[in-house]
C-alpha angles and dihedrals in degrees: 000000000000119000117248116245093249092053091051092048091049093048091049091050091048092049091052090049088055092046091050092050092050092046091053095044106031090114090059125079094257128168134192091263091057092054094047092048094048093051095039095239135122112265094230092051088046091056094044096050095044093049091046094052102031099035089230133077119256094246092047089050089052091051091047090049092051092048090050092051091049092050087054089059093065 
């Protein structure tokens, strides 16, 4: 069944909120539970929405973000 436009828009917004949180806090020791708690969403929903919209899991995005920042130091 196709998603309704409002559902797609909400998923996109949620994914971007997750991305913003990770981008602001990537230097900290954050876990999926921390992100979910900060954004008041279920950690399983968080993971599903992020992966669907960004084509990468939130934890892998966090790892890639940290690696990218490390590369910029050299």
